[in-house]
KEKETI-817777 format. One record per residue: residue number from 1; residue in three letters; chain; x, y, z of N, C-alpha, C, CB in turn. Coordinates in steps of 0.1 Angstrom, whole numbers, plus 2048, in hexadecimal, padded with zeros to 3 digits. Glycine has a CB too. Layout:
BEGIN
+-----+--------+--------+-----+-----+-----+------+------+------+-----+-----+-----+------+------+------+
: num : residu : chaine : nc1 : nc2 : nc3 : cac1 : cac2 : cac3 : cc1 : cc2 : cc3 : cbc1 : cbc2 : cbc3 :
+-----+--------+--------+-----+-----+-----+------+------+------+-----+-----+-----+------+------+------+
: NUM :    ALA :      A :   X :   Y :   Z :    X :    Y :    Z :   X :   Y :   Z :    X :    Y :    Z :
...
+-----+--------+--------+-----+-----+-----+------+------+------+-----+-----+-----+------+------+------+
This chain:
BEGIN
+-----+--------+--------+-----+-----+-----+------+------+------+-----+-----+-----+------+------+------+
: num : residu : chaine : nc1 : nc2 : nc3 : cac1 : cac2 : cac3 : cc1 : cc2 : cc3 : cbc1 : cbc2 : cbc3 :
+-----+--------+--------+-----+-----+-----+------+------+------+-----+-----+-----+------+------+------+
:   1 :    MET :      A : C52 : 430 : 7C2 :  C59 :  436 :  7CB : C53 : 443 : 7D2 :  C64 :  439 :  7C6 :
:   2 :    ASN :      A : C53 : 43C : 7E2 :  C49 :  444 :  7ED : C53 : 44B : 7F0 :  C42 :  43C :  7FB :
:   3 :    ASP :      A : C5A : 45B : 7EF :  C62 :  466 :  7F6 : C5A : 467 : 802 :  C64 :  474 :  7EE :
:   4 :    LYS :      A : C5F : 466 : 80C :  C5A :  46D :  81A : C63 : 475 : 822 :  C56 :  462 :  825 :
:   5 :    ALA :      A : C68 : 47B : 816 :  C74 :  488 :  81D : C6D : 495 : 81C :  C83 :  48B :  814 :
:   6 :    ASP :      A : C70 : 49B : 828 :  C67 :  4A5 :  82A : C6A : 4B2 : 81F :  C67 :  4AA :  839 :
:   7 :    PRO :      A : C60 : 4BB : 81C :  C62 :  4C7 :  812 : C6C : 4CF : 81C :  C51 :  4D0 :  80B :
:   8 :    PRO :      A : C73 : 4D8 : 812 :  C7B :  4E2 :  81B : C74 : 4EB : 820 :  C85 :  4E7 :  816 :
:   9 :    LEU :      A : C7C : 4F1 : 82C :  C75 :  4FB :  834 : C74 : 506 : 82D :  C7D :  4FD :  83F :
:  10 :    ILE :      A : C66 : 50B : 834 :  C64 :  518 :  82C : C6D : 522 : 832 :  C55 :  51D :  82B :
:  11 :    PHE :      A : C6C : 51F : 842 :  C71 :  52C :  84B : C7D : 526 : 84E :  C69 :  531 :  858 :
:  12 :    LYS :      A : C88 : 52C : 851 :  C93 :  529 :  856 : C8D : 529 : 868 :  C9E :  535 :  851 :
:  13 :    SER :      A : C89 : 531 : 86E :  C85 :  530 :  87D : C79 : 533 : 87D :  C8B :  538 :  887 :
:  14 :    HIS :      A : C6E : 531 : 880 :  C5F :  533 :  886 : C5E : 535 : 892 :  C55 :  529 :  885 :
:  15 :    VAL :      A : C5B : 541 : 895 :  C5D :  544 :  8A5 : C4C : 548 : 8AC :  C6A :  554 :  8A8 :
:  16 :    PHE :      A : C49 : 541 : 8B1 :  C3E :  541 :  8BA : C3E : 548 : 8C3 :  C3A :  538 :  8BD :
:  17 :    PHE :      A : C3B : 555 : 8C7 :  C36 :  55C :  8D1 : C2E : 55C : 8DC :  C35 :  561 :  8CD :
:  18 :    CYS :      A : C2C : 557 : 8E6 :  C1F :  555 :  8EE : C18 : 566 : 8F4 :  C25 :  54B :  8FB :
:  19 :    THR :      A : C0C : 567 : 8ED :  C05 :  575 :  8EF : BF8 : 572 : 8F4 :  C03 :  57E :  8E2 :
:  20 :    ASN :      A : BF8 : 566 : 8FA :  BE7 :  561 :  900 : BE5 : 568 : 90D :  BE6 :  54E :  905 :
:  21 :    ARG :      A : BDB : 56D : 90E :  BD6 :  572 :  91B : BCA : 56C : 922 :  BD4 :  580 :  91A :
:  22 :    ARG :      A : BD0 : 56A : 92F :  BC4 :  564 :  939 : BC0 : 56D : 940 :  BC7 :  55A :  942 :
:  23 :    GLU :      A : BB0 : 569 : 947 :  BA9 :  573 :  951 : BB3 : 578 : 95C :  B9B :  56B :  958 :
:  24 :    ASP :      A : BB0 : 582 : 960 :  BB7 :  58A :  967 : BB8 : 580 : 976 :  BB0 :  59A :  967 :
:  25 :    GLY :      A : BC3 : 581 : 97D :  BC5 :  579 :  988 : BC8 : 569 : 987 :  BBA :  57C :  990 :
:  26 :    HIS :      A : BCB : 563 : 97A :  BC9 :  554 :  979 : BD4 : 552 : 980 :  BC9 :  54E :  96C :
:  27 :    GLU :      A : BD4 : 546 : 985 :  BE1 :  541 :  98E : BEE : 53C : 986 :  BDB :  533 :  999 :
:  28 :    ARG :      A : BEA : 53F : 977 :  BF8 :  537 :  973 : BFF : 547 : 96A :  BF4 :  525 :  965 :
:  29 :    GLY :      A : BF7 : 550 : 96C :  BF9 :  55B :  963 : BF7 : 559 : 953 :  C08 :  560 :  966 :
:  30 :    CYS :      A : BFE : 563 : 94D :  BFC :  55F :  93F : C0A : 56A : 93C :  BEA :  563 :  937 :
:  31 :    CYS :      A : C0C : 56A : 92C :  C17 :  56E :  925 : C12 : 57D : 923 :  C19 :  565 :  917 :
:  32 :    ALA :      A : C05 : 580 : 921 :  C04 :  58B :  91B : C02 : 595 : 926 :  BFA :  58A :  913 :
:  33 :    GLU :      A : C00 : 592 : 932 :  C03 :  599 :  93D : C12 : 59F : 93F :  BFF :  591 :  947 :
:  34 :    LYS :      A : C1B : 597 : 939 :  C28 :  599 :  939 : C31 : 59E : 92C :  C2C :  58F :  93C :
:  35 :    ASP :      A : C2A : 5A9 : 92A :  C2B :  5AE :  91C : C2C : 5A9 : 90C :  C34 :  5B3 :  91D :
:  36 :    SER :      A : C26 : 59D : 90E :  C2D :  594 :  902 : C28 : 59D : 8F7 :  C29 :  582 :  8FF :
:  37 :    GLN :      A : C1C : 5A1 : 8F5 :  C1C :  5A6 :  8E6 : C22 : 5B3 : 8E1 :  C0E :  5A8 :  8E3 :
:  38 :    GLU :      A : C28 : 5B9 : 8EC :  C32 :  5C4 :  8EB : C40 : 5BE : 8E7 :  C33 :  5CC :  8F9 :
:  39 :    LEU :      A : C41 : 5B3 : 8EF :  C4B :  5AB :  8EA : C51 : 5A4 : 8DE :  C4A :  5A4 :  8EE :
:  40 :    ARG :      A : C45 : 5A0 : 8DB :  C42 :  598 :  8CB : C46 : 5A2 : 8BF :  C30 :  594 :  8C9 :
:  41 :    ASP :      A : C3B : 5AB : 8C2 :  C3D :  5B9 :  8B8 : C4B : 5BF : 8B7 :  C34 :  5C6 :  8BC :
:  42 :    TYR :      A : C52 : 5BE : 8C1 :  C62 :  5C1 :  8C4 : C66 : 5B9 : 8BB :  C68 :  5BE :  8D3 :
:  43 :    MET :      A : C66 : 5A9 : 8BC :  C6C :  5A1 :  8B5 : C6C : 5A3 : 8A4 :  C68 :  595 :  8BA :
:  44 :    LYS :      A : C60 : 5A2 : 8A5 :  C5E :  5A1 :  898 : C64 : 5AE : 88C :  C4D :  59F :  898 :
:  45 :    ALA :      A : C65 : 5BA : 897 :  C67 :  5C7 :  88D : C78 : 5C6 : 88F :  C60 :  5D9 :  894 :
:  46 :    LYS :      A : C7F : 5C0 : 899 :  C8B :  5BE :  89B : C91 : 5B3 : 893 :  C8C :  5BD :  8A8 :
:  47 :    ALA :      A : C8A : 5A8 : 890 :  C8D :  5A2 :  884 : C8E : 5A5 : 875 :  C86 :  59C :  885 :
:  48 :    LYS :      A : C84 : 5AF : 872 :  C87 :  5B3 :  866 : C91 : 5BE : 866 :  C7B :  5B6 :  860 :
:  49 :    GLU :      A : C93 : 5C7 : 871 :  C9E :  5CF :  871 : CAB : 5CA : 870 :  C9F :  5D5 :  87A :
:  50 :    MET :      A : CA9 : 5BC : 875 :  CB9 :  5B5 :  874 : CBC : 5AC : 867 :  CBB :  5A9 :  881 :
:  51 :    GLY :      A : CB0 : 5AF : 85C :  CB1 :  5AB :  84F : CB1 : 59A : 850 :  CBE :  5B2 :  848 :
:  52 :    LEU :      A : CA9 : 596 : 85B :  CAA :  586 :  85A : CA1 : 580 : 852 :  CA8 :  57F :  867 :
:  53 :    LYS :      A : CA6 : 576 : 849 :  C9C :  570 :  83F : C97 : 567 : 843 :  CA0 :  56E :  834 :
:  54 :    ARG :      A : C8B : 562 : 83C :  C85 :  556 :  83D : C83 : 551 : 84D :  C8C :  54C :  834 :
:  55 :    VAL :      A : C7C : 55D : 854 :  C7C :  55D :  864 : C6D : 561 : 864 :  C86 :  569 :  86E :
:  56 :    ARG :      A : C64 : 557 : 86C :  C59 :  55F :  86C : C53 : 55D : 87E :  C4E :  558 :  85E :
:  57 :    ILE :      A : C4E : 569 : 880 :  C4E :  56C :  890 : C3C : 56D : 890 :  C58 :  57E :  896 :
:  58 :    ASN :      A : C36 : 564 : 896 :  C2B :  563 :  899 : C24 : 566 : 8A6 :  C2A :  55A :  895 :
:  59 :    SER :      A : C19 : 56B : 8AC :  C14 :  56E :  8B5 : C0A : 55C : 8B8 :  C0D :  57D :  8B3 :
:  60 :    SER :      A : C0F : 558 : 8C5 :  C07 :  548 :  8C4 : BFC : 54B : 8D0 :  C15 :  537 :  8C9 :
:  61 :    GLY :      A : BF4 : 541 : 8D1 :  BEB :  544 :  8DE : BF6 : 53B : 8EB :  BD8 :  53C :  8DC :
:  62 :    CYS :      A : BF0 : 535 : 8F3 :  BF3 :  531 :  900 : BFC : 523 : 8FA :  BE5 :  52F :  90B :
:  63 :    LEU :      A : C0D : 523 : 8FC :  C14 :  51B :  8FB : C13 : 511 : 90B :  C21 :  522 :  8F6 :
:  64 :    ASP :      A : C0E : 517 : 915 :  C10 :  50D :  921 : C1B : 50E : 928 :  C0F :  4FF :  91E :
:  65 :    ARG :      A : C1D : 519 : 926 :  C2A :  51C :  92D : C2A : 529 : 937 :  C35 :  51D :  922 :
:  66 :    CYS :      A : C1E : 52A : 93A :  C1A :  538 :  943 : C24 : 540 : 94E :  C0F :  533 :  94D :
:  67 :    GLU :      A : C28 : 536 : 954 :  C2E :  53B :  961 : C3E : 53F : 95D :  C2F :  52E :  96F :
:  68 :    LYS :      A : C44 : 539 : 954 :  C50 :  53A :  94D : C54 : 547 : 941 :  C51 :  52C :  946 :
:  69 :    GLY :      A : C45 : 54A : 93E :  C44 :  554 :  930 : C4B : 563 : 935 :  C30 :  557 :  92A :
:  70 :    PRO :      A : C4A : 56D : 925 :  C44 :  567 :  91F : C4E : 55B : 916 :  C3C :  570 :  919 :
:  71 :    SER :      A : C43 : 555 : 913 :  C48 :  547 :  90C : C4B : 547 : 8FB :  C3B :  53C :  90F :
:  72 :    VAL :      A : C57 : 545 : 8F7 :  C56 :  544 :  8EA : C5F : 535 : 8E3 :  C5C :  553 :  8E6 :
:  73 :    LEU :      A : C5A : 531 : 8D9 :  C60 :  526 :  8D6 : C63 : 529 : 8C6 :  C57 :  519 :  8D9 :
:  74 :    ILE :      A : C6C : 522 : 8C3 :  C72 :  523 :  8B8 : C73 : 516 : 8B0 :  C7D :  528 :  8BA :
:  75 :    TYR :      A : C70 : 514 : 8A5 :  C70 :  50A :  899 : C76 : 50B : 88B :  C63 :  508 :  897 :
:  76 :    PRO :      A : C81 : 4FE : 88B :  C80 :  4F1 :  88C : C82 : 4EE : 895 :  C84 :  4EB :  886 :
:  77 :    GLU :      A : C8C : 4F3 : 89F :  C92 :  4EB :  8A7 : C89 : 4E8 : 8B5 :  CA0 :  4F1 :  8A8 :
:  78 :    GLY :      A : C7E : 4F0 : 8B7 :  C77 :  4ED :  8C1 : C7E : 4F3 : 8D0 :  C76 :  4DF :  8C0 :
:  79 :    VAL :      A : C84 : 500 : 8CF :  C8C :  507 :  8DB : C80 : 50D : 8E2 :  C97 :  513 :  8D6 :
:  80 :    TRP :      A : C7B : 50C : 8ED :  C7B :  515 :  8F7 : C80 : 51C : 8FC :  C7B :  513 :  8FD :
:  81 :    TYR :      A : C79 : 529 : 8FA :  C7F :  537 :  904 : C78 : 53F : 90D :  C83 :  540 :  8FD :
:  82 :    SER :      A : C7A : 547 : 917 :  C73 :  54F :  920 : C7A : 560 : 91A :  C77 :  549 :  932 :
:  83 :    CYS :      A : C74 : 567 : 916 :  C79 :  572 :  90E : C71 : 57D : 91B :  C72 :  573 :  8FB :
:  84 :    ALA :      A : C75 : 586 : 924 :  C6D :  591 :  92C : C73 : 59A : 924 :  C6F :  594 :  93C :
:  85 :    THR :      A : C80 : 59C : 920 :  C84 :  5AA :  91B : C85 : 5AA : 90E :  C90 :  5B1 :  91F :
:  86 :    LYS :      A : C89 : 5B8 : 909 :  C8D :  5BA :  8F9 : C9C : 5B6 : 8F9 :  C8B :  5CB :  8F1 :
:  87 :    GLU :      A : CA0 : 5B5 : 903 :  CAE :  5AF :  902 : CAF : 5A1 : 901 :  CB5 :  5B2 :  90D :
:  88 :    ASP :      A : CA7 : 59C : 908 :  CA3 :  58C :  909 : CA1 : 58B : 8F6 :  C91 :  589 :  917 :
:  89 :    VAL :      A : C97 : 592 : 8F4 :  C92 :  590 :  8E5 : CA1 : 592 : 8DC :  C85 :  59D :  8E1 :
:  90 :    ASP :      A : CA7 : 59D : 8DC :  CB1 :  59D :  8D4 : CBE : 595 : 8D6 :  CB4 :  5A8 :  8D2 :
:  91 :    GLU :      A : CC0 : 58D : 8DE :  CC7 :  585 :  8E4 : CC5 : 579 : 8D9 :  CC2 :  582 :  8F4 :
:  92 :    VAL :      A : CB7 : 572 : 8DC :  CB2 :  566 :  8D7 : CB4 : 569 : 8C5 :  CA1 :  564 :  8DD :
:  93 :    LEU :      A : CB1 : 575 : 8C0 :  CB0 :  578 :  8B4 : CC0 : 576 : 8AF :  CA8 :  586 :  8B3 :
:  94 :    GLU :      A : CC8 : 57D : 8B5 :  CD7 :  57B :  8B2 : CDA : 56F : 8B3 :  CE1 :  582 :  8BC :
:  95 :    THR :      A : CDA : 568 : 8BD :  CE1 :  55F :  8BF : CDC : 54F : 8B8 :  CE3 :  560 :  8CE :
:  96 :    HIS :      A : CCD : 551 : 8BC :  CC6 :  542 :  8B8 : CC2 : 548 : 8A9 :  CB6 :  53C :  8C3 :
:  97 :    VAL :      A : CB9 : 54F : 8A5 :  CB7 :  54E :  89B : CBF : 553 : 890 :  CAE :  551 :  89C :
:  98 :    ARG :      A : CC8 : 55C : 890 :  CD1 :  562 :  887 : CDC : 555 : 885 :  CD6 :  571 :  88E :
:  99 :    ASP :      A : CE2 : 554 : 890 :  CF0 :  54E :  890 : CED : 53D : 896 :  CFC :  55A :  89B :
: 100 :    GLY :      A : CE3 : 537 : 897 :  CDF :  52A :  89B : CE4 : 524 : 8A8 :  CE3 :  523 :  890 :
: 101 :    GLY :      A : CE9 : 530 : 8B3 :  CEC :  528 :  8BD : CE3 : 528 : 8C6 :  CF7 :  52B :  8C2 :
: 102 :    ARG :      A : CE5 : 52A : 8D3 :  CD9 :  527 :  8DD : CDC : 530 : 8EB :  CD9 :  515 :  8E1 :
: 103 :    VAL :      A : CD0 : 536 : 8F0 :  CCE :  53F :  8F9 : CD2 : 539 : 906 :  CC1 :  543 :  8F8 :
: 104 :    LYS :      A : CD9 : 533 : 90C :  CD5 :  526 :  919 : CCD : 52F : 923 :  CE5 :  51E :  924 :
: 105 :    ARG :      A : CD2 : 538 : 925 :  CCC :  53F :  934 : CBC : 545 : 932 :  CD6 :  54E :  939 :
: 106 :    LEU :      A : CB8 : 540 : 923 :  CAA :  542 :  923 : CA1 : 53A : 91D :  CA7 :  54D :  91E :
: 107 :    MET :      A : CAC : 532 : 91D :  CA1 :  524 :  919 : C97 : 51C : 923 :  CAB :  517 :  916 :
: 108 :    MET :      A : C8E : 518 : 91F :  C83 :  511 :  92B : C89 : 503 : 927 :  C6D :  513 :  929 :
: 109 :    ASP :      A : C87 : 4FE : 934 :  C88 :  4F0 :  934 : C7A : 4E6 : 936 :  C92 :  4EE :  940 :
: 110 :    TYR :      A : C7A : 4DF : 931 :  C6B :  4DB :  92F : C6A : 4CE : 93A :  C67 :  4D6 :  91E :
: 111 :    ARG :      A : C72 : 4CC : 946 :  C72 :  4C8 :  954 : C70 : 4D4 : 960 :  C7F :  4BF :  956 :
: 112 :    ASP :      A : C6D : 4E1 : 95A :  C69 :  4E9 :  965 : C5D : 4EA : 967 :  C6E :  4F4 :  965 :
+-----+--------+--------+-----+-----+-----+------+------+------+-----+-----+-----+------+------+------+
């Protein structure tokens, strides 16, 4: 018997927060120039403060949505957000990561 079922998820939520830096003046900009490293560090600390379990907050390289950033991608759902403020981060952690909902006003659309 060949069981093709996926193994259990290691993380309930795996968050990739773009901290990519492009050269100054790049036409598409970059998430790093929008304080993404500070926001990612804040998100990681806030998730810990909230006591969220089985949640991983990672820095990522370019997610190729520079114009919309700072870009955040959450798996396993594959939902994309633009988190430009600490308040945005709080809302995503509370609504999406903790409660399983969505923050529509911050969601990126692949057609953008």
